[in-house]
C-alpha positions as CSV (number, residue, x, y, z in Angstrom):
1,M,21.5,-23.3,-18.2
2,D,23.0,-19.9,-19.7
3,A,20.3,-19.6,-21.8
4,T,17.2,-20.6,-19.0
5,R,19.3,-17.9,-16.9
6,N,19.1,-15.0,-20.0
7,S,15.1,-16.4,-20.4
8,L,14.9,-15.7,-16.6
9,S,16.0,-12.1,-16.7
10,A,14.2,-10.7,-20.2
11,D,11.1,-12.2,-18.9
12,L,11.0,-10.0,-15.6
13,R,12.6,-7.1,-17.2
14,E,9.3,-7.4,-20.0
15,R,7.4,-7.4,-18.2
16,V,8.4,-4.2,-16.0
17,R,9.1,-3.1,-18.8
18,A,5.1,-3.5,-20.1
19,F,4.2,-2.0,-16.7
20,L,6.0,1.1,-16.7
21,A,5.7,1.8,-20.2
22,T,2.6,3.0,-20.2
23,R,2.6,5.2,-16.5
24,L,6.0,7.0,-17.2
25,Q,7.2,9.9,-19.8
26,P,10.8,9.8,-20.7
27,D,12.5,12.3,-18.0
28,S,10.5,10.7,-15.1
29,H,12.5,10.9,-11.9
30,L,12.0,7.9,-10.2
31,W,12.5,6.6,-6.3
32,V,13.3,3.1,-5.1
33,G,12.4,2.1,-1.9
34,L,15.7,-0.4,-1.4
35,S,15.6,-2.6,1.7
36,G,18.6,-4.4,1.0
37,G,16.1,-8.1,0.7
38,C,16.2,-9.9,-2.5
39,D,13.1,-8.1,-4.4
40,S,14.0,-3.9,-3.9
41,V,17.0,-5.2,-5.2
42,V,16.1,-7.3,-7.6
43,L,14.1,-4.5,-8.8
44,L,16.8,-1.8,-8.8
45,H,19.2,-3.8,-11.1
46,V,15.9,-4.4,-13.8
47,L,15.1,-0.8,-13.7
48,S,19.1,-0.3,-14.2
49,R,19.2,-2.2,-16.8
50,L,15.7,-1.0,-18.6
51,G,17.5,2.7,-18.6
52,L,13.7,4.1,-18.0
53,G,13.8,8.1,-16.2
54,R,16.0,9.4,-13.7
55,I,16.4,6.7,-11.2
56,S,17.2,7.3,-7.0
57,A,17.3,4.8,-4.4
58,I,16.0,5.3,-0.7
59,H,16.8,3.1,2.4
60,V,14.7,3.3,5.8
61,H,17.3,2.4,8.4
62,H,15.3,1.5,11.6
63,G,18.1,0.3,14.0
64,L,16.0,-2.4,15.0
65,S,18.2,-5.0,14.1
66,P,22.4,-5.4,15.2
67,N,22.7,-5.5,11.6
68,A,20.9,-2.2,10.3
69,D,24.4,-0.2,10.0
70,A,25.9,-3.5,8.1
71,W,22.4,-3.3,6.4
72,A,22.8,0.5,5.2
73,E,26.5,0.1,4.2
74,F,25.5,-3.2,1.9
75,C,22.7,-0.7,0.5
76,S,25.8,1.9,-0.3
77,D,27.7,0.1,-2.1
78,Y,25.2,-2.2,-4.3
79,C,23.9,1.6,-5.2
80,Q,27.6,2.5,-6.0
81,K,28.3,-0.3,-8.6
82,L,24.7,0.4,-10.2
83,A,25.6,4.4,-10.9
84,V,22.4,5.4,-8.5
85,P,22.3,7.6,-5.9
86,L,21.4,6.6,-2.4
87,T,19.0,8.9,0.0
88,I,19.8,6.9,3.5
89,R,17.1,7.6,6.2
90,H,17.6,7.1,9.6
91,V,13.9,6.8,11.9
92,T,12.9,6.3,15.4
93,L,10.2,4.3,16.1
94,D,6.8,5.8,18.9
95,A,6.6,3.0,21.1
96,S,4.2,4.3,22.5
97,S,1.5,4.3,19.3
98,G,-0.1,1.0,20.6
99,Y,0.2,0.0,16.7
100,G,2.6,-2.4,17.1
101,L,6.4,-2.9,15.8
102,E,5.2,-4.2,12.3
103,A,2.9,-0.8,11.6
104,S,4.9,1.1,13.3
105,A,8.1,0.7,11.3
106,R,5.7,0.5,8.3
107,A,4.8,3.8,9.1
108,A,8.1,5.2,9.7
109,R,8.7,3.5,6.2
110,Y,6.7,5.6,4.7
111,A,6.7,9.0,6.3
112,A,10.3,8.2,4.8
113,Y,9.4,7.8,1.3
114,A,6.8,10.7,1.5
115,E,9.7,13.3,1.9
116,C,11.0,11.9,-1.7
117,V,11.2,14.7,-4.2
118,G,10.3,13.2,-7.8
119,D,7.8,12.4,-9.9
120,C,7.1,8.3,-8.7
121,L,8.1,5.5,-5.8
122,L,8.3,2.7,-7.2
123,L,8.3,-0.3,-4.2
124,A,8.8,-4.3,-4.5
125,Q,6.0,-6.4,-2.9
126,H,5.3,-9.2,-5.2
127,R,2.4,-11.7,-5.4
128,G,3.3,-13.5,-2.2
129,D,3.1,-10.1,-0.3
130,Q,-0.2,-9.7,-2.4
131,A,-1.9,-12.5,-0.6
132,E,-0.2,-12.2,2.6
133,T,-2.0,-8.8,2.5
134,V,-5.5,-10.3,1.2
135,L,-5.4,-12.8,3.7
136,F,-4.2,-10.5,6.7
137,N,-6.9,-8.0,5.9
138,L,-10.0,-10.8,5.6
139,L,-8.9,-11.9,9.5
140,R,-9.5,-8.3,10.6
141,G,-12.7,-8.2,9.5
142,T,-12.1,-5.8,6.5
143,G,-14.7,-4.5,4.0
144,V,-14.3,-4.8,-0.1
145,T,-11.0,-2.2,0.0
146,G,-9.0,-4.1,2.2
147,A,-10.0,-7.2,0.3
148,A,-8.1,-5.5,-2.6
149,G,-4.9,-5.5,-1.1
150,M,-2.4,-3.3,-2.4
151,P,-3.0,-1.3,-5.7
152,V,-0.4,-1.1,-8.0
153,E,-0.3,2.0,-7.9
154,R,-1.8,5.0,-6.2
155,R,-1.4,8.7,-5.5
156,F,0.9,9.1,-2.5
157,G,1.4,12.8,-1.2
158,S,3.2,14.8,-4.3
159,L,4.2,11.0,-5.9
160,R,3.2,7.9,-7.6
161,L,3.4,5.3,-5.7
162,M,3.9,1.3,-8.1
163,R,4.6,-1.8,-7.3
164,P,5.6,-2.8,-10.6
165,M,6.5,-6.5,-9.7
166,L,3.2,-7.0,-8.0
167,D,1.9,-10.2,-10.2
168,V,5.3,-11.7,-9.8
169,S,6.0,-14.5,-7.6
170,R,8.5,-14.4,-5.0
171,A,10.4,-17.8,-7.0
172,E,10.4,-15.5,-10.2
173,I,12.3,-13.1,-8.5
174,E,14.8,-15.2,-7.1
175,G,15.1,-17.1,-10.0
176,Y,16.3,-13.8,-11.5
177,A,18.1,-12.7,-8.5
178,S,20.5,-15.9,-9.0
179,A,20.5,-15.8,-13.0
180,E,21.9,-12.5,-12.6
181,G,24.6,-13.6,-9.8
182,L,23.1,-11.2,-6.9
183,T,23.6,-11.1,-3.8
184,W,21.1,-9.4,-1.0
185,I,21.2,-8.9,3.0
186,T,18.2,-10.9,4.9
187,D,16.7,-9.3,7.6
188,E,16.7,-12.3,10.8
189,S,13.0,-10.6,11.9
190,N,11.7,-12.7,8.6
191,A,11.9,-15.6,10.5
192,D,10.2,-14.2,13.7
193,T,6.8,-16.6,13.3
194,T,5.3,-13.8,16.5
195,L,4.7,-11.2,13.8
196,T,1.7,-11.5,12.2
197,R,3.2,-11.2,8.3
198,N,5.9,-13.8,9.2
199,F,3.3,-16.1,10.6
200,L,1.0,-15.6,8.0
201,R,4.3,-16.7,5.5
202,H,5.8,-19.6,6.6
203,E,2.8,-21.0,8.7
204,A,-0.6,-20.3,7.3
205,L,-0.1,-19.7,3.9
206,T,2.7,-22.8,3.8
207,A,-0.2,-24.7,5.3
208,I,-2.6,-23.7,2.9
209,S,-1.0,-24.0,0.0
210,Q,-0.6,-27.7,1.2
211,R,-4.5,-27.7,0.4
212,F,-4.5,-26.1,-2.7
213,P,-1.5,-25.3,-4.1
214,A,-2.2,-22.4,-6.3
215,A,-3.5,-20.5,-3.0
216,E,-1.0,-17.6,-3.8
217,A,-2.2,-16.6,-7.0
218,S,-5.7,-17.2,-6.5
219,L,-5.3,-14.7,-3.1
220,A,-3.9,-12.4,-5.5
221,L,-6.4,-12.5,-8.2
222,A,-9.0,-12.2,-5.7
223,A,-7.5,-8.8,-5.0
224,S,-8.4,-7.8,-8.7
225,H,-11.9,-8.8,-8.5
226,F,-12.2,-7.1,-5.2
227,A,-10.2,-3.7,-6.5
228,E,-12.4,-3.7,-9.8
229,A,-15.9,-3.6,-7.2
230,A,-13.9,-1.2,-4.7
231,R,-13.5,1.2,-7.7
232,L,-17.1,0.8,-9.2
233,L,-18.6,1.9,-5.1
234,D,-15.8,5.2,-5.4
235,E,-17.1,5.8,-8.7
236,L,-21.3,5.4,-7.6
237,A,-19.7,7.7,-4.1
238,E,-18.7,9.8,-6.3
239,Q,-22.6,10.5,-8.2
240,D,-23.5,10.5,-4.5
241,W,-21.5,13.5,-3.6
242,R,-22.1,15.4,-6.8
243,L,-26.3,14.6,-5.6
244,V,-25.3,15.9,-2.2
245,C,-22.6,18.6,-1.8
246,E,-22.1,22.4,-0.9
247,G,-19.4,23.1,-1.2
248,D,-16.5,21.0,0.7
249,A,-20.1,19.8,3.0
250,A,-23.3,17.9,2.6
251,R,-26.9,18.7,2.7
252,M,-28.8,16.9,5.3
253,R,-32.0,16.4,3.0
254,P,-31.0,14.8,-0.1
255,L,-28.2,12.4,2.1
256,R,-31.7,11.4,4.2
257,E,-32.5,10.1,1.0
258,L,-29.6,7.9,0.5
259,S,-29.5,4.1,1.5
260,L,-27.9,3.4,4.3
261,H,-25.9,1.3,2.6
262,R,-25.1,3.7,0.1
263,L,-24.7,6.4,2.9
264,K,-21.9,4.1,4.4
265,N,-20.3,4.0,1.5
266,L,-20.2,8.0,0.1
267,L,-19.1,9.1,4.5
268,R,-15.9,6.1,3.8
269,H,-15.1,7.8,0.2
270,R,-15.7,11.3,1.2
271,L,-13.0,10.3,4.4
272,R,-10.9,8.4,2.4
273,C,-10.8,11.3,-0.1
274,L,-10.0,13.9,2.5
275,G,-6.8,11.5,3.9
276,W,-8.5,10.9,7.4
277,Q,-8.6,7.2,8.7
278,V,-12.1,5.5,8.7
279,P,-13.5,4.3,11.5
280,V,-14.9,0.5,12.2
281,A,-17.8,-0.4,10.4
282,S,-20.0,-0.2,13.6
283,R,-19.4,2.9,14.5
284,L,-19.6,4.2,10.8
285,E,-22.7,2.7,11.0
286,E,-23.8,3.9,14.0
287,F,-23.4,6.9,13.1
288,A,-25.4,6.9,9.5
289,R,-28.4,5.9,11.1
290,Q,-28.1,9.0,13.1
291,L,-28.0,10.8,10.0
292,Q,-30.8,9.1,8.6
293,S,-32.9,9.7,11.6
294,A,-31.9,12.4,13.9
295,A,-34.4,15.0,14.1
296,P,-33.7,18.6,12.8
297,D,-33.0,20.1,16.5
298,R,-30.0,17.1,16.9
299,H,-26.3,17.6,15.5
300,P,-25.4,14.1,15.3
301,E,-21.5,13.8,15.5
302,L,-18.8,11.5,15.3
303,R,-15.4,12.4,16.6
304,L,-11.6,10.4,14.5
305,P,-8.4,11.0,15.1
306,D,-7.9,13.5,12.1
307,G,-11.4,15.7,12.5
308,K,-15.1,15.2,13.4
309,M,-18.0,14.5,10.9
310,R,-20.7,16.6,12.8
311,V,-23.9,18.2,11.6
312,A,-25.3,21.9,11.8
313,G,-27.3,24.2,10.0
314,G,-28.8,21.4,7.9
315,M,-25.4,20.4,6.6
316,L,-23.1,17.6,7.3
317,H,-19.5,19.0,7.9
318,W,-16.1,17.4,7.8
319,L,-14.2,19.6,10.3
320,S,-10.8,18.7,10.6
321,E,-8.4,19.2,13.9
322,K,-4.9,18.9,12.5
């Protein structure tokens, strides 16, 4: 039994070590998002045992649960045992945002993460989370980027955001926690299936897995295929941008020569590069068609939450309003 426990622990530590080995400098300052749940407790424990870089943890106190103070205290005690500095950020959710509780909490959490000063932010999402994300995005009619789910690594402000356990199953993480004798908190809202993520996890994916036992792994694998396709589309968009760009604007004449599909791909890519929200597919397609067909004296414009895309003087401009 002890040999099995040791094997579980060593295997997960080796997988995380291998993931980070080629991505980190020896003196990197790593931040770990610590909710107090099993996944983040395990990730912080693994990192503390690997001794990679300088580790700090951040706990976001949403104040949504009557147990929120107890969770923060748990994280404080846990970090003290591991000799890891902990920052606790209290956030207030914007009830008027119209995005719903889950999305508002996520936005507040990532805004708090963005305040971390260091090199990398490590989050503990795993293969089950990836499967839920892909299924959720597909049900919303997402494109290739959304179907790719969560990337294992991306830029996040001044940080590199990485998810070193994205190919690890929930069962493997819980096995590590049991082998190491770890304790964690359980958010009572995780059982609330009126929340979309919980419904997908507890009902939709449970039912699907009864017929397709490898559903979680297959959805995660599909995400990696979509991610590869998304990278190819980005490379194509970068090539097209070099053909049409003049400074921060695009010349209309070569822009009109692109097919509708390539034009939409370029517009989406440019918006993501600027950090702007990409509009729904129907609005983007209508604007792309206007760009292709508008007479020289017309000035097509698409207003977005972050600014507007507008044609003027034979150029397409991205004009920020923030």
